[in-house]
LUMLUMFI-623222 format. One record per residue: residue number from 1; residue in three letters; x, y, z of N, C-alpha, C in turn. Coordinates in steps of 0.1 Angstrom, whole numbers, plus 5000, padded with zeros to 4 digits. Layout:
% LUMLUMFI-623222
atom i->NUM aa->ALA n.px->X n.py->Y n.pz->Z ca.px->X ca.py->Y ca.pz->Z c.px->X c.py->Y c.pz->Z;
...
This chain:
% LUMLUMFI-623222
atom i->1 aa->MET n.px->8277 n.py->4791 n.pz->2200 ca.px->8271 ca.py->4785 ca.pz->2189 c.px->8281 c.py->4781 c.pz->2178;
atom i->2 aa->GLY n.px->8290 n.py->4789 n.pz->2175 ca.px->8300 ca.py->4786 ca.pz->2165 c.px->8309 c.py->4774 c.pz->2169;
atom i->3 aa->LEU n.px->8313 n.py->4774 n.pz->2181 ca.px->8321 ca.py->4763 ca.pz->2186 c.px->8313 c.py->4750 c.pz->2186;
atom i->4 aa->SER n.px->8301 n.py->4751 n.pz->2190 ca.px->8292 ca.py->4739 ca.pz->2191 c.px->8290 c.py->4733 c.pz->2177;
atom i->5 aa->SER n.px->8288 n.py->4742 n.pz->2167 ca.px->8286 ca.py->4737 ca.pz->2154 c.px->8299 c.py->4731 c.pz->2148;
atom i->6 aa->ALA n.px->8310 n.py->4737 n.pz->2152 ca.px->8323 ca.py->4732 ca.pz->2147 c.px->8327 c.py->4719 c.pz->2153;
atom i->7 aa->LEU n.px->8323 n.py->4716 n.pz->2165 ca.px->8328 ca.py->4704 ca.pz->2172 c.px->8317 c.py->4693 c.pz->2173;
atom i->8 aa->LEU n.px->8305 n.py->4696 n.pz->2173 ca.px->8295 ca.py->4686 ca.pz->2175 c.px->8283 c.py->4685 c.pz->2166;
atom i->9 aa->GLU n.px->8278 n.py->4696 n.pz->2162 ca.px->8265 ca.py->4696 ca.pz->2155 c.px->8265 c.py->4689 c.pz->2141;
atom i->10 aa->GLU n.px->8257 n.py->4680 n.pz->2139 ca.px->8256 ca.py->4673 ca.pz->2127 c.px->8242 c.py->4667 c.pz->2125;
atom i->11 aa->ILE n.px->8237 n.py->4669 n.pz->2113 ca.px->8224 ca.py->4663 ca.pz->2109 c.px->8227 c.py->4651 c.pz->2101;
atom i->12 aa->THR n.px->8221 n.py->4640 n.pz->2105 ca.px->8223 ca.py->4627 ca.pz->2098 c.px->8210 c.py->4623 c.pz->2092;
atom i->13 aa->ILE n.px->8211 n.py->4615 n.pz->2081 ca.px->8199 ca.py->4610 ca.pz->2074 c.px->8199 c.py->4595 c.pz->2076;
atom i->14 aa->ALA n.px->8188 n.py->4590 n.pz->2080 ca.px->8186 ca.py->4575 ca.pz->2081 c.px->8173 c.py->4571 c.pz->2074;
atom i->15 aa->ASP n.px->8174 n.py->4562 n.pz->2065 ca.px->8162 ca.py->4558 ca.pz->2057 c.px->8155 c.py->4570 c.pz->2051;
atom i->16 aa->GLY n.px->8163 n.py->4580 n.pz->2046 ca.px->8157 ca.py->4591 ca.pz->2039 c.px->8150 c.py->4601 c.pz->2048;
atom i->17 aa->GLN n.px->8152 n.py->4600 n.pz->2061 ca.px->8146 ca.py->4609 ca.pz->2070 c.px->8157 c.py->4615 c.pz->2079;
atom i->18 aa->VAL n.px->8155 n.py->4627 n.pz->2084 ca.px->8165 ca.py->4633 ca.pz->2093 c.px->8164 c.py->4625 c.pz->2106;
atom i->19 aa->ALA n.px->8175 n.py->4621 n.pz->2111 ca.px->8175 ca.py->4612 ca.pz->2123 c.px->8173 c.py->4620 c.pz->2136;
atom i->20 aa->GLN n.px->8177 n.py->4633 n.pz->2136 ca.px->8175 ca.py->4641 ca.pz->2148 c.px->8161 c.py->4647 c.pz->2147;
atom i->21 aa->THR n.px->8152 n.py->4642 n.pz->2155 ca.px->8138 ca.py->4647 ca.pz->2154 c.px->8135 c.py->4658 c.pz->2164;
atom i->22 aa->ASN n.px->8144 n.py->4660 n.pz->2174 ca.px->8142 ca.py->4671 ca.pz->2184 c.px->8156 c.py->4674 c.pz->2190;
atom i->23 aa->PHE n.px->8156 n.py->4684 n.pz->2198 ca.px->8169 ca.py->4688 ca.pz->2203 c.px->8175 c.py->4678 c.pz->2213;
atom i->24 aa->GLY n.px->8167 n.py->4669 n.pz->2218 ca.px->8173 ca.py->4658 ca.pz->2226 c.px->8181 c.py->4649 c.pz->2219;
atom i->25 aa->ASP n.px->8179 n.py->4648 n.pz->2205 ca.px->8187 ca.py->4639 ca.pz->2197 c.px->8198 c.py->4647 c.pz->2189;
atom i->26 aa->TYR n.px->8199 n.py->4660 n.pz->2191 ca.px->8209 ca.py->4668 ca.pz->2184 c.px->8219 c.py->4673 c.pz->2194;
atom i->27 aa->PRO n.px->8232 n.py->4669 n.pz->2192 ca.px->8242 ca.py->4673 ca.pz->2202 c.px->8246 c.py->4687 c.pz->2201;
atom i->28 aa->ILE n.px->8246 n.py->4694 n.pz->2212 ca.px->8251 ca.py->4708 ca.pz->2213 c.px->8260 c.py->4709 c.pz->2225;
atom i->29 aa->LEU n.px->8269 n.py->4718 n.pz->2225 ca.px->8277 ca.py->4720 ca.pz->2237 c.px->8268 c.py->4726 c.pz->2249;
atom i->30 aa->THR n.px->8271 n.py->4721 n.pz->2261 ca.px->8264 ca.py->4727 ca.pz->2272 c.px->8273 c.py->4737 c.pz->2278;
atom i->31 aa->LEU n.px->8268 n.py->4745 n.pz->2287 ca.px->8277 ca.py->4756 ca.pz->2293 c.px->8289 c.py->4750 c.pz->2300;
atom i->32 aa->ARG n.px->8287 n.py->4738 n.pz->2306 ca.px->8298 ca.py->4732 ca.pz->2313 c.px->8309 c.py->4728 c.pz->2304;
atom i->33 aa->GLN n.px->8306 n.py->4725 n.pz->2291 ca.px->8315 ca.py->4720 ca.pz->2281 c.px->8322 c.py->4732 c.pz->2274;
atom i->34 aa->THR n.px->8317 n.py->4744 n.pz->2274 ca.px->8323 ca.py->4755 ca.pz->2267 c.px->8335 c.py->4761 c.pz->2275;
atom i->35 aa->PRO n.px->8345 n.py->4765 n.pz->2267 ca.px->8356 ca.py->4772 ca.pz->2274 c.px->8351 c.py->4787 c.pz->2277;
atom i->36 aa->THR n.px->8359 n.py->4794 n.pz->2285 ca.px->8356 ca.py->4808 ca.pz->2288 c.px->8358 c.py->4816 c.pz->2275;
atom i->37 aa->ILE n.px->8348 n.py->4824 n.pz->2272 ca.px->8349 ca.py->4832 ca.pz->2260 c.px->8348 c.py->4846 c.pz->2264;
atom i->38 aa->ASP n.px->8358 n.py->4854 n.pz->2260 ca.px->8358 ca.py->4868 ca.pz->2262 c.px->8352 c.py->4875 c.pz->2250;
atom i->39 aa->VAL n.px->8342 n.py->4884 n.pz->2253 ca.px->8335 ca.py->4891 ca.pz->2243 c.px->8340 c.py->4906 c.pz->2244;
atom i->40 aa->LEU n.px->8344 n.py->4911 n.pz->2233 ca.px->8349 ca.py->4925 ca.pz->2233 c.px->8339 c.py->4933 c.pz->2223;
atom i->41 aa->LEU n.px->8334 n.py->4944 n.pz->2228 ca.px->8326 ca.py->4953 ca.pz->2220 c.px->8335 c.py->4964 c.pz->2216;
atom i->42 aa->LEU n.px->8336 n.py->4967 n.pz->2203 ca.px->8345 ca.py->4978 ca.pz->2199 c.px->8336 c.py->4990 c.pz->2195;
atom i->43 aa->ASP n.px->8342 n.py->5001 n.pz->2199 ca.px->8335 ca.py->5014 ca.pz->2196 c.px->8336 c.py->5016 c.pz->2181;
atom i->44 aa->ALA n.px->8325 n.py->5019 n.pz->2174 ca.px->8325 ca.py->5022 ca.pz->2160 c.px->8331 c.py->5036 c.pz->2157;
atom i->45 aa->GLY n.px->8332 n.py->5044 n.pz->2167 ca.px->8339 ca.py->5057 ca.pz->2165 c.px->8329 c.py->5068 c.pz->2162;
atom i->46 aa->ASP n.px->8317 n.py->5065 n.pz->2157 ca.px->8308 ca.py->5075 ca.pz->2153 c.px->8296 c.py->5076 c.pz->2163;
atom i->47 aa->GLY n.px->8296 n.py->5068 n.pz->2173 ca.px->8285 ca.py->5069 ca.pz->2183 c.px->8272 c.py->5062 c.pz->2179;
atom i->48 aa->LYS n.px->8272 n.py->5057 n.pz->2167 ca.px->8260 ca.py->5050 ca.pz->2163 c.px->8260 c.py->5035 c.pz->2168;
atom i->49 aa->PRO n.px->8248 n.py->5030 n.pz->2172 ca.px->8248 ca.py->5016 ca.pz->2176 c.px->8251 c.py->5006 c.pz->2165;
atom i->50 aa->ARG n.px->8257 n.py->4996 n.pz->2168 ca.px->8260 ca.py->4985 ca.pz->2159 c.px->8255 c.py->4972 c.pz->2164;
atom i->51 aa->GLY n.px->8253 n.py->4963 n.pz->2155 ca.px->8247 ca.py->4950 ca.pz->2158 c.px->8258 c.py->4940 c.pz->2163;
atom i->52 aa->ALA n.px->8254 n.py->4931 n.pz->2171 ca.px->8262 ca.py->4920 ca.pz->2175 c.px->8253 c.py->4908 c.pz->2175;
atom i->53 aa->GLY n.px->8259 n.py->4897 n.pz->2170 ca.px->8250 ca.py->4885 ca.pz->2170 c.px->8258 c.py->4873 c.pz->2164;
atom i->54 aa->GLU n.px->8252 n.py->4867 n.pz->2153 ca.px->8257 ca.py->4855 ca.pz->2148 c.px->8268 c.py->4856 c.pz->2137;
atom i->55 aa->PRO n.px->8271 n.py->4868 n.pz->2131 ca.px->8281 ca.py->4869 ca.pz->2121 c.px->8295 c.py->4863 c.pz->2125;
atom i->56 aa->PRO n.px->8299 n.py->4863 n.pz->2138 ca.px->8312 ca.py->4857 ca.pz->2141 c.px->8312 c.py->4842 c.pz->2141;
atom i->57 aa->ILE n.px->8300 n.py->4836 n.pz->2140 ca.px->8299 ca.py->4821 ca.pz->2140 c.px->8307 c.py->4815 c.pz->2129;
atom i->58 aa->GLY n.px->8306 n.py->4820 n.pz->2117 ca.px->8312 ca.py->4814 ca.pz->2105 c.px->8327 c.py->4810 c.pz->2106;
atom i->59 aa->PRO n.px->8335 n.py->4819 n.pz->2111 ca.px->8350 ca.py->4816 ca.pz->2111 c.px->8354 c.py->4806 c.pz->2122;
atom i->60 aa->VAL n.px->8346 n.py->4803 n.pz->2131 ca.px->8350 ca.py->4795 ca.pz->2142 c.px->8355 c.py->4781 c.pz->2138;
atom i->61 aa->ALA n.px->8347 n.py->4774 n.pz->2129 ca.px->8351 ca.py->4761 ca.pz->2125 c.px->8364 c.py->4761 c.pz->2117;
atom i->62 aa->ALA n.px->8366 n.py->4771 n.pz->2109 ca.px->8379 ca.py->4773 ca.pz->2101 c.px->8390 c.py->4775 c.pz->2111;
atom i->63 aa->ALA n.px->8388 n.py->4784 n.pz->2121 ca.px->8398 ca.py->4786 ca.pz->2131 c.px->8402 c.py->4774 c.pz->2139;
atom i->64 aa->VAL n.px->8392 n.py->4766 n.pz->2143 ca.px->8395 ca.py->4753 ca.pz->2150 c.px->8403 c.py->4744 c.pz->2141;
atom i->65 aa->ALA n.px->8398 n.py->4742 n.pz->2128 ca.px->8405 ca.py->4733 ca.pz->2119 c.px->8419 c.py->4738 c.pz->2116;
atom i->66 aa->ASN n.px->8421 n.py->4751 n.pz->2115 ca.px->8435 ca.py->4756 ca.pz->2113 c.px->8444 c.py->4754 c.pz->2125;
atom i->67 aa->ALA n.px->8438 n.py->4755 n.pz->2137 ca.px->8446 ca.py->4753 ca.pz->2149 c.px->8450 c.py->4738 c.pz->2150;
atom i->68 aa->LEU n.px->8441 n.py->4729 n.pz->2147 ca.px->8445 ca.py->4715 ca.pz->2147 c.px->8456 c.py->4712 c.pz->2136;
atom i->69 aa->ALA n.px->8454 n.py->4718 n.pz->2124 ca.px->8464 ca.py->4716 ca.pz->2114 c.px->8478 c.py->4722 c.pz->2118;
atom i->70 aa->ALA n.px->8478 n.py->4733 n.pz->2125 ca.px->8490 ca.py->4739 ca.pz->2130 c.px->8497 c.py->4731 c.pz->2140;
atom i->71 aa->LEU n.px->8490 n.py->4722 n.pz->2147 ca.px->8496 ca.py->4712 ca.pz->2156 c.px->8502 c.py->4700 c.pz->2149;
atom i->72 aa->GLY n.px->8500 n.py->4699 n.pz->2136 ca.px->8505 ca.py->4688 ca.pz->2128 c.px->8495 c.py->4677 c.pz->2126;
atom i->73 aa->ILE n.px->8482 n.py->4680 n.pz->2130 ca.px->8471 ca.py->4670 ca.pz->2128 c.px->8467 c.py->4671 c.pz->2114;
atom i->74 aa->PRO n.px->8466 n.py->4660 n.pz->2107 ca.px->8461 ca.py->4661 ca.pz->2093 c.px->8448 c.py->4669 c.pz->2091;
atom i->75 aa->ARG n.px->8448 n.py->4677 n.pz->2081 ca.px->8436 ca.py->4686 ca.pz->2079 c.px->8423 c.py->4678 c.pz->2078;
atom i->76 aa->LEU n.px->8414 n.py->4682 n.pz->2086 ca.px->8401 ca.py->4676 ca.pz->2085 c.px->8392 c.py->4685 c.pz->2076;
atom i->77 aa->ARG n.px->8385 n.py->4679 n.pz->2067 ca.px->8378 ca.py->4686 ca.pz->2057 c.px->8363 c.py->4684 c.pz->2058;
atom i->78 aa->SER n.px->8358 n.py->4679 n.pz->2069 ca.px->8343 ca.py->4678 ca.pz->2071 c.px->8340 c.py->4681 c.pz->2085;
atom i->79 aa->LEU n.px->8328 n.py->4687 n.pz->2087 ca.px->8323 ca.py->4691 ca.pz->2100 c.px->8313 c.py->4681 c.pz->2105;
atom i->80 aa->PRO n.px->8312 n.py->4679 n.pz->2117 ca.px->8319 ca.py->4685 ca.pz->2128 c.px->8333 c.py->4679 c.pz->2131;
atom i->81 aa->LEU n.px->8341 n.py->4687 n.pz->2137 ca.px->8355 ca.py->4682 ca.pz->2141 c.px->8354 c.py->4675 c.pz->2154;
atom i->82 aa->THR n.px->8348 n.py->4664 n.pz->2155 ca.px->8346 ca.py->4657 ca.pz->2167 c.px->8359 c.py->4651 c.pz->2173;
atom i->83 aa->ALA n.px->8359 n.py->4649 n.pz->2185 ca.px->8371 ca.py->4643 ca.pz->2192 c.px->8374 c.py->4630 c.pz->2185;
atom i->84 aa->ALA n.px->8364 n.py->4622 n.pz->2181 ca.px->8367 ca.py->4609 ca.pz->2175 c.px->8373 c.py->4611 c.pz->2161;
atom i->85 aa->ARG n.px->8369 n.py->4621 n.pz->2154 ca.px->8375 ca.py->4623 ca.pz->2140 c.px->8389 c.py->4628 c.pz->2142;
atom i->86 aa->VAL n.px->8392 n.py->4636 n.pz->2152 ca.px->8406 ca.py->4641 ca.pz->2154 c.px->8414 c.py->4629 c.pz->2158;
atom i->87 aa->ARG n.px->8410 n.py->4621 n.pz->2167 ca.px->8418 ca.py->4609 ca.pz->2171 c.px->8420 c.py->4600 c.pz->2159;
atom i->88 aa->ALA n.px->8410 n.py->4598 n.pz->2150 ca.px->8411 ca.py->4589 ca.pz->2139 c.px->8422 c.py->4595 c.pz->2129;
atom i->89 aa->ALA n.px->8421 n.py->4609 n.pz->2127 ca.px->8431 ca.py->4615 ca.pz->2118 c.px->8445 c.py->4614 c.pz->2123;
atom i->90 aa->VAL n.px->8447 n.py->4615 n.pz->2136 ca.px->8460 ca.py->4613 ca.pz->2142 c.px->8465 c.py->4599 c.pz->2141;
atom i->91 aa->GLY n.px->8456 n.py->4590 n.pz->2144 ca.px->8459 ca.py->4575 ca.pz->2142 c.px->8463 c.py->4572 c.pz->2128;
atom i->92 aa->ASP n.px->8455 n.py->4577 n.pz->2118 ca.px->8457 ca.py->4574 ca.pz->2104 c.px->8471 c.py->4579 c.pz->2100;
atom i->93 aa->ALA n.px->8475 n.py->4590 n.pz->2106 ca.px->8488 ca.py->4596 ca.pz->2102 c.px->8499 c.py->4591 c.pz->2110;
atom i->94 aa->GLY n.px->8497 n.py->4582 n.pz->2119 ca.px->8508 ca.py->4576 ca.pz->2127 c.px->8512 c.py->4585 c.pz->2138;
atom i->95 aa->GLY n.px->8503 n.py->4593 n.pz->2143 ca.px->8506 ca.py->4602 ca.pz->2154 c.px->8510 c.py->4616 c.pz->2149;
atom i->96 aa->VAL n.px->8512 n.py->4625 n.pz->2159 ca.px->8516 ca.py->4639 ca.pz->2156 c.px->8531 c.py->4641 c.pz->2158;
atom i->97 aa->PRO n.px->8538 n.py->4647 n.pz->2149 ca.px->8552 ca.py->4649 ca.pz->2151 c.px->8555 c.py->4657 c.pz->2163;
atom i->98 aa->GLY n.px->8568 n.py->4658 n.pz->2167 ca.px->8572 ca.py->4666 ca.pz->2179 c.px->8565 c.py->4679 c.pz->2181;
atom i->99 aa->ILE n.px->8561 n.py->4682 n.pz->2193 ca.px->8554 ca.py->4695 ca.pz->2195 c.px->8563 c.py->4704 c.pz->2203;
atom i->100 aa->GLY n.px->8565 n.py->4716 n.pz->2198 ca.px->8574 ca.py->4726 ca.pz->2206 c.px->8566 c.py->4732 c.pz->2217;
atom i->101 aa->ALA n.px->8572 n.py->4741 n.pz->2224 ca.px->8566 ca.py->4748 ca.pz->2236 c.px->8554 c.py->4756 c.pz->2232;
atom i->102 aa->THR n.px->8555 n.py->4764 n.pz->2221 ca.px->8543 ca.py->4772 ca.pz->2217 c.px->8532 c.py->4763 c.pz->2213;
atom i->103 aa->SER n.px->8535 n.py->4753 n.pz->2205 ca.px->8525 ca.py->4744 ca.pz->2200 c.px->8519 c.py->4736 c.pz->2212;
atom i->104 aa->ARG n.px->8527 n.py->4733 n.pz->2222 ca.px->8522 ca.py->4726 ca.pz->2234 c.px->8511 c.py->4734 c.pz->2241;
atom i->105 aa->ARG n.px->8513 n.py->4747 n.pz->2242 ca.px->8503 ca.py->4756 ca.pz->2248 c.px->8490 c.py->4755 c.pz->2239;
atom i->106 aa->ALA n.px->8492 n.py->4755 n.pz->2226 ca.px->8480 ca.py->4754 ca.pz->2217 c.px->8474 c.py->4741 c.pz->2219;
atom i->107 aa->ALA n.px->8482 n.py->4730 n.pz->2220 ca.px->8476 ca.py->4717 ca.pz->2221 c.px->8469 c.py->4716 c.pz->2234;
atom i->108 aa->ASP n.px->8474 n.py->4722 n.pz->2245 ca.px->8466 ca.py->4722 ca.pz->2258 c.px->8453 c.py->4729 c.pz->2256;
atom i->109 aa->GLN n.px->8453 n.py->4740 n.pz->2249 ca.px->8440 ca.py->4747 ca.pz->2247 c.px->8430 c.py->4739 c.pz->2239;
atom i->110 aa->VAL n.px->8435 n.py->4732 n.pz->2228 ca.px->8426 ca.py->4723 ca.pz->2220 c.px->8421 c.py->4712 c.pz->2229;
atom i->111 aa->ARG n.px->8430 n.py->4706 n.pz->2237 ca.px->8426 ca.py->4695 ca.pz->2246 c.px->8416 c.py->4700 c.pz->2256;
atom i->112 aa->SER n.px->8417 n.py->4712 n.pz->2261 ca.px->8407 ca.py->4717 ca.pz->2271 c.px->8393 c.py->4718 c.pz->2265;
atom i->113 aa->VAL n.px->8393 n.py->4720 n.pz->2252 ca.px->8380 ca.py->4720 ca.pz->2245 c.px->8375 c.py->4706 c.pz->2242;
atom i->114 aa->LEU n.px->8384 n.py->4697 n.pz->2238 ca.px->8380 ca.py->4684 ca.pz->2234 c.px->8377 c.py->4675 c.pz->2246;
atom i->115 aa->ASP n.px->8385 n.py->4676 n.pz->2257 ca.px->8383 ca.py->4667 ca.pz->2268 c.px->8369 c.py->4667 c.pz->2274;
atom i->116 aa->PRO n.px->8362 n.py->4679 n.pz->2276 ca.px->8349 ca.py->4678 ca.pz->2281 c.px->8339 c.py->4671 c.pz->2271;
atom i->117 aa->LEU n.px->8342 n.py->4672 n.pz->2259 ca.px->8334 ca.py->4665 ca.pz->2249 c.px->8335 c.py->4650 c.pz->2251;
atom i->118 aa->ASN n.px->8348 n.py->4645 n.pz->2253 ca.px->8350 ca.py->4631 ca.pz->2255 c.px->8342 c.py->4626 c.pz->2268;
atom i->119 aa->ARG n.px->8342 n.py->4634 n.pz->2278 ca.px->8335 ca.py->4630 ca.pz->2290 c.px->8319 c.py->4631 c.pz->2289;
atom i->120 aa->GLY n.px->8315 n.py->4641 n.pz->2280 ca.px->8300 ca.py->4643 ca.pz->2280 c.px->8293 c.py->4634 c.pz->2270;
atom i->121 aa->PHE n.px->8300 n.py->4628 n.pz->2261 ca.px->8293 ca.py->4620 ca.pz->2250 c.px->8299 c.py->4606 c.pz->2249;
């Protein structure tokens, strides 16, 4: 959910009305488009059950935006961080400066997320 909202989900207004009238018009990531996600449940230490759910969704968009900025891509300040917006930011900035080995791995990870989006939409 957090990655989908960071990369795709957007409500648009046309003629004063919400343009997405159902989920068929509202883009979300499919299972095929999502990367493998490892979920870790941490022991609270006191044996009491704890909740798990949507609280981790919030930081996802910031993490993706920070990862893109760490690669030298100009900071994007509006969601969703679509592949088209990333390409436009890179093009507007005249490309991304040289990428080192560590950043190359990060770039490959970002690409692995964005590439399925390019194919799916």
